[in-house]
Structures are given as structure tokens and as C-alpha cells.
matplotlib code that plots the C-alpha trace (Angstrom):
import matplotlib.pyplot as plt

x = [-84.1, -80.9, -82.4, -82.9, -79.5, -78.1, -79.8, -79.1, -75.4, -75.2, -76.4, -77.4, -75.2, -77.0, -77.8, -75.5, -76.8, -73.6, -72.5, -76.0, -79.2, -81.9, -83.2, -79.4, -79.1, -82.2, -81.8, -77.4, -77.3, -80.3, -82.1, -79.1, -78.7, -82.0, -82.1, -78.8, -80.4, -83.4, -86.0, -89.3, -91.7, -92.7, -89.1, -88.0, -90.6, -89.4, -85.9, -86.2, -86.8, -83.6, -81.4, -82.3, -79.7, -81.1, -81.8, -84.1, -84.1, -85.8, -88.4, -88.9, -90.2, -92.0, -94.7, -95.4, -98.5, -99.7, -101.2, -98.3, -95.9, -98.5, -96.4, -92.7, -93.3, -95.7, -93.5, -90.2, -91.4, -92.8, -88.8, -87.8, -89.8, -89.6, -85.8, -84.5, -86.8, -85.6, -81.8, -82.7, -84.2, -81.1, -78.7, -80.6, -80.9, -77.7, -76.7, -79.2, -77.6, -74.5, -76.2, -78.9, -78.7, -80.6, -83.8, -84.5, -86.6, -85.9, -84.9, -81.9, -83.8, -86.0, -82.8, -80.8, -83.6, -84.1, -80.4, -80.7, -84.1, -82.4, -79.2, -80.9, -82.2, -79.0, -77.1, -79.5, -76.1, -74.3, -74.2, -75.4, -72.2, -71.0, -74.4, -74.0, -70.3, -71.8, -74.7, -72.3, -70.2, -73.3, -74.6, -72.0, -71.7, -75.3, -76.2, -76.9, -75.9, -72.0, -71.2, -72.7, -70.9, -67.5, -68.8, -69.5, -66.3, -64.0, -65.9, -65.2, -61.4, -61.2, -62.2, -60.5, -62.9, -66.0, -68.9, -72.0, -75.1, -77.3, -74.9, -73.6, -77.4, -77.9, -75.3, -76.0, -79.7, -77.8, -75.4, -78.4, -80.8, -78.4, -77.5, -81.4, -81.6, -78.7, -79.3, -77.1, -74.1, -74.7, -75.4, -72.0, -69.9, -71.5, -70.7, -66.9, -66.8, -66.1, -62.9, -61.0, -59.6, -62.9, -65.1, -67.6, -68.8, -67.9, -64.0, -61.4, -58.4, -56.0, -58.5, -59.7, -59.6, -59.7, -56.9, -54.8, -55.7, -54.3, -51.0, -50.6, -51.4, -49.3, -46.4, -46.7, -47.0, -43.9, -41.8, -38.9, -40.9, -40.7, -44.1, -47.3, -46.6, -49.9, -49.3, -48.9, -50.9, -48.1, -46.6, -42.4, -41.7, -42.5, -44.1, -40.3, -39.1, -41.7, -40.4, -43.8, -44.2, -40.6, -41.1, -44.6, -42.6, -40.0, -43.2, -44.4, -41.5, -41.0, -42.4, -46.1, -47.0, -50.5, -51.2, -51.2, -50.0, -46.7, -44.4, -43.5, -40.4, -38.7, -41.7, -41.9, -45.0, -45.6, -44.7, -45.2, -43.0, -42.5, -41.6, -39.0, -35.6, -34.2, -35.4, -34.1, -30.6, -30.5, -31.3, -28.6, -25.7, -26.8, -26.3, -23.0, -22.2, -23.1, -21.3, -18.1, -18.8, -19.1, -15.6, -13.8, -15.3, -14.2, -10.9, -10.7, -11.6, -8.7, -6.3, -7.6, -6.6, -3.4, -2.3, -3.2, -1.8, 1.7, 2.9, 6.6, 6.0, 5.7, 2.3, -0.5, -4.3, -6.0, -9.6, -10.8, -14.0, -14.4, -11.3, -8.2, -5.1, -1.2, 0.8, 4.8, 5.5, 8.0]
y = [63.7, 65.6, 67.7, 64.6, 63.0, 65.9, 65.9, 62.2, 63.1, 66.3, 64.4, 66.4, 66.1, 64.0, 65.0, 64.3, 64.9, 65.4, 68.2, 70.3, 70.4, 69.8, 73.6, 74.8, 72.0, 72.9, 76.6, 76.6, 73.6, 71.8, 75.2, 76.7, 73.5, 73.5, 76.9, 76.0, 73.3, 75.2, 72.8, 73.8, 72.8, 69.4, 68.5, 69.9, 67.4, 64.4, 64.9, 65.9, 62.4, 61.1, 63.2, 61.5, 58.9, 55.5, 55.2, 56.8, 60.1, 57.5, 56.5, 60.1, 60.5, 57.3, 58.8, 62.0, 61.6, 61.5, 64.9, 66.6, 65.1, 66.9, 69.7, 71.0, 73.4, 71.4, 68.1, 70.6, 72.5, 68.6, 67.1, 70.0, 69.8, 66.1, 65.0, 68.5, 67.7, 63.5, 65.2, 66.6, 63.3, 61.4, 63.4, 63.5, 59.2, 59.1, 60.7, 58.6, 55.8, 56.4, 56.8, 54.2, 51.7, 48.5, 49.3, 48.2, 45.4, 45.1, 41.4, 41.0, 40.1, 43.6, 45.5, 44.2, 44.8, 48.2, 48.8, 47.6, 49.5, 52.8, 51.9, 51.7, 55.4, 56.9, 55.0, 54.5, 54.8, 52.5, 48.4, 45.8, 44.6, 48.2, 48.1, 44.8, 46.0, 49.3, 47.4, 45.1, 47.7, 49.5, 46.3, 45.4, 49.3, 49.1, 46.1, 46.9, 44.2, 44.8, 41.0, 40.3, 43.1, 41.4, 38.0, 39.4, 41.4, 38.5, 36.5, 39.3, 39.2, 35.6, 35.0, 36.5, 37.6, 39.9, 38.1, 38.7, 40.8, 37.8, 35.2, 37.9, 38.6, 34.6, 34.3, 37.2, 35.6, 32.3, 33.6, 35.6, 33.2, 30.6, 33.2, 33.8, 30.1, 30.3, 33.0, 31.7, 31.5, 35.0, 36.1, 34.6, 36.7, 39.6, 39.9, 39.2, 43.1, 45.7, 46.3, 49.4, 49.4, 49.3, 49.9, 46.9, 44.3, 40.5, 40.1, 42.1, 43.9, 41.1, 39.1, 42.6, 41.7, 45.1, 45.6, 42.6, 43.6, 47.4, 46.1, 44.1, 46.5, 49.6, 46.8, 46.4, 50.2, 51.0, 48.0, 49.7, 50.9, 48.8, 47.5, 49.6, 50.4, 48.6, 51.2, 54.9, 53.6, 55.0, 53.6, 53.2, 51.3, 48.5, 48.3, 47.0, 50.8, 53.2, 56.3, 57.1, 54.0, 54.3, 57.9, 56.3, 53.7, 56.3, 58.5, 55.6, 55.5, 59.3, 60.1, 61.3, 63.6, 64.0, 60.1, 60.7, 57.1, 56.5, 54.1, 51.1, 51.0, 54.5, 55.9, 59.1, 59.9, 60.5, 57.0, 53.0, 50.6, 49.0, 52.2, 53.7, 54.2, 53.4, 49.7, 49.5, 51.0, 48.6, 45.5, 46.5, 46.9, 43.6, 41.8, 43.6, 41.8, 38.7, 38.8, 39.5, 36.7, 34.3, 35.2, 35.4, 31.6, 30.2, 31.9, 30.5, 26.8, 26.9, 28.1, 24.8, 22.4, 23.9, 23.8, 20.0, 19.0, 20.1, 18.4, 18.8, 22.8, 21.3, 22.2, 20.4, 21.6, 20.8, 22.6, 22.9, 24.5, 25.5, 27.6, 26.7, 25.7, 24.4, 22.4, 21.7, 18.2, 16.7]
z = [-60.8, -60.0, -57.3, -55.3, -56.4, -55.0, -51.9, -51.3, -52.0, -49.5, -46.0, -43.0, -40.0, -37.1, -34.2, -31.3, -27.3, -26.4, -27.9, -27.8, -27.1, -29.7, -29.9, -30.6, -33.1, -35.0, -35.1, -35.4, -38.0, -39.6, -40.3, -42.1, -44.1, -45.1, -46.6, -48.2, -49.9, -50.6, -49.0, -48.1, -45.0, -46.6, -47.1, -43.6, -41.8, -43.9, -43.2, -39.3, -38.8, -40.5, -38.1, -35.2, -34.0, -33.2, -29.6, -27.2, -29.2, -32.0, -29.5, -28.2, -31.7, -31.7, -28.9, -30.6, -31.9, -35.4, -35.4, -34.3, -37.4, -39.8, -39.8, -39.4, -37.1, -34.6, -34.8, -34.4, -30.9, -30.1, -30.4, -28.4, -25.7, -25.4, -26.3, -24.1, -21.2, -21.7, -21.4, -18.0, -16.7, -18.1, -16.0, -12.9, -13.7, -13.9, -10.6, -8.7, -10.2, -8.4, -5.3, -5.0, -2.3, -0.6, 0.9, 4.4, 3.5, -0.1, -1.6, -3.3, -6.7, -6.7, -5.8, -9.3, -11.2, -9.6, -10.9, -14.1, -14.9, -13.1, -15.6, -18.6, -17.8, -17.1, -20.0, -22.8, -25.1, -23.7, -24.6, -23.2, -21.4, -19.9, -18.6, -16.9, -15.9, -14.0, -12.5, -11.0, -9.3, -8.0, -6.7, -4.8, -3.2, -2.8, -0.5, 3.0, 4.8, 5.4, 6.0, 2.3, 0.5, 1.6, 0.7, -2.6, -2.8, -2.1, -4.6, -7.5, -6.4, -6.3, -9.9, -13.2, -15.3, -13.4, -12.7, -14.9, -13.0, -13.1, -11.8, -8.9, -8.0, -7.7, -5.6, -3.4, -3.0, -2.4, 0.5, 2.0, 2.4, 3.7, 6.4, 7.3, 7.6, 10.2, 12.8, 15.5, 12.8, 11.9, 15.6, 16.5, 13.4, 13.8, 18.1, 17.0, 16.9, 14.6, 12.5, 12.7, 9.0, 6.7, 10.2, 9.2, 11.5, 12.0, 11.5, 13.3, 11.5, 11.0, 8.9, 6.8, 3.3, 2.3, 4.6, 2.8, -0.7, 0.0, 1.5, -1.8, -3.8, -2.2, -2.2, -5.9, -6.5, -3.9, -3.5, -1.7, 1.1, 4.6, 5.9, 7.8, 11.1, 13.3, 16.7, 14.1, 11.0, 9.1, 6.1, 5.6, 9.0, 11.1, 14.8, 16.1, 14.3, 15.3, 16.9, 18.5, 20.3, 21.6, 23.0, 24.4, 26.3, 27.3, 28.5, 30.8, 32.2, 33.9, 37.3, 37.2, 40.1, 38.7, 39.6, 43.1, 43.9, 46.2, 45.7, 48.3, 47.6, 47.9, 49.4, 47.2, 46.1, 41.8, 40.5, 41.2, 42.2, 38.9, 37.6, 40.9, 39.4, 42.4, 42.5, 39.1, 40.1, 43.0, 40.8, 38.8, 41.5, 43.2, 39.9, 39.4, 43.5, 42.4, 39.5, 41.5, 44.2, 41.5, 39.9, 43.1, 44.0, 40.7, 41.1, 44.6, 43.3, 40.6, 43.1, 45.3, 42.3, 41.6, 45.3, 45.4, 42.0, 42.8, 45.9, 45.2, 46.5, 50.0, 50.8, 51.2, 51.8, 54.8, 56.2, 59.7, 60.6, 57.1, 56.6, 54.6, 56.1, 55.2, 56.3, 56.1, 54.8, 57.1]

ax = plt.figure().add_subplot(projection="3d")
ax.plot(x, y, z, "-o")
ax.set_aspect("equal")
plt.show()
């Protein structure tokens, strides 16, 4: 009785799949503790089931046949073979889960069910809520229809909390059925064009939800920076302040000898009439002459008014054949 109470007070460390393999645990931990406690093969066999954590390791123990559970060596070999192989398959399931996408012709419900089963294989120790969250993100990223993917992203951004995985699958199924029932509407939306920001069809860059969300996040993180230039696609300035745009406009006004065209104003080759510097200079000179003529006409009109308003000077204004003459009062 004293030996049993001593064995109960000194527990054996539990097996942790994240720390080591089951073969390493048996060799370095379990058999060392069993030798220290003085256990025989029968006690080793009984305590071997107690060191397995609840979850997929317990399921592996239940799947082992009863013949292998009669001896310690047979049970140890079966557990090493099953658990270590299960760890390798679990790592493969994790990589497959992060790359899972919707197959061509696969329905929304089948795709959601396949994601959840793969998540159970990859993350057996996770809680149900964490699994649902992983499935929700993978479901949205793996949808084959880009329009449906954008609609689901908008729905997730509009809600304050992450929707449940089952509810998101129902929403995706309803949206997919609505698109299938209205093929004309779907073709018209797809034919609108391709967004050059997210590379998806059905909308343009001005309506891109991803671009708007990225700009909002950028302004929250860096409020001191300016807007984003849509000419050179760089941040920190707008299109009006873009040096690249100004430089390109200056390059357009320079003569281009490789074009082979001729100007109809100066009759020189290498540029067209809209880029002709001589024409622009003549227009400026003509504008200056017109301004001078207007100024002289306004001065002459003011001078005539002064002469008419001051008759005491003895001068009056008279015009013959459009010319101004002065006559002396008698």
C-alpha cells in the first residue's frame, strides 16, 4: 500500500507532441522514470496509457488492436509507429490546409465541408472556435469566383465581429445562387473591366474595395504623409505634385525627330503644329500687341472726354472722315 501511494504521489510527465517524438519520449523520459520507480513490465504497460494526452493520441490508442495491448513491447512499438506517423501526416495536413482552394465545379457546401475536415486533421488540439476562425479565413481566400470573394470580404469588413463559419457558407451559397440565376447581370459586371490594383474582374480601380481599405490603413498608420499618386503609384504626394508627370509633359513638348512628321506652321520636321515653339511665341507676341492697342484706345477715349468737359480752354472736338480736328472758338 505504501508503494502504491508513493507511485501516485510522483506522476510521470505527460507526452507532449510539440516537444519531441513519441520514440524520443519513451527512450529519454518514460523508461528512465520507470527504472527509477522500479516498475516491471506490467506496471509499464498500465502507466503507458496514462501518459498519452487526450485528443488524437487517445484516438490512436483506441485504434490499436487488443492483441498489441497485452505486452509492453508490442504496445510501445505500435504507439511509436502510429503516433509518429500521425505527426508526419498532421504536418502534411497543415501545409495542405493553407493551400486548399475550390475545385472547378465544386459546390460551396462541399468546399466548406472539405475545409473543415482538413482543419480537423491539421489542428486536432485547437478549440472549436479557433478552428472556425481558421476555416473562415481559408474559405474566403480559396473561393474560385473573384466576384464572390470580393463580396465576402466586404461583408466581413462591414460586420464588427467575424461571422461564424456556417453562416458565411450560407451567405456564399445564397450569393452564388443569385449570380447563377441572373447570368445577364453577371456577364455585364464581368465585362466592365479588370481592376489594375487587385487584378480582379468586375470593377475598376476607383471602385476597388481592397485599394480603399489599404489607403485607410495607411492613413491611420502614417497620417503625416500625403495621398497616393495615381500616375507613378508612389506614396507621399498627389498627382499634381508628381515630378514624373511634369517631366513627361516637358518631354512631350520637345521636338521628336524620330516621328518623321512635319509642322504646317514653320514647315520643319520633327514635331507637329501643337508642339511648335514658333507658333507659341507668335501667339504670345500677338497677345502683347493686342493688349497695347487696347491700352492706347482707352487712353485716347479718356483724352477726348477731357477736351469735351473743359470748354474754357477754347478748344472743341470735331471729326471729319473719322479723324479728330481742333477748331478755335471765335
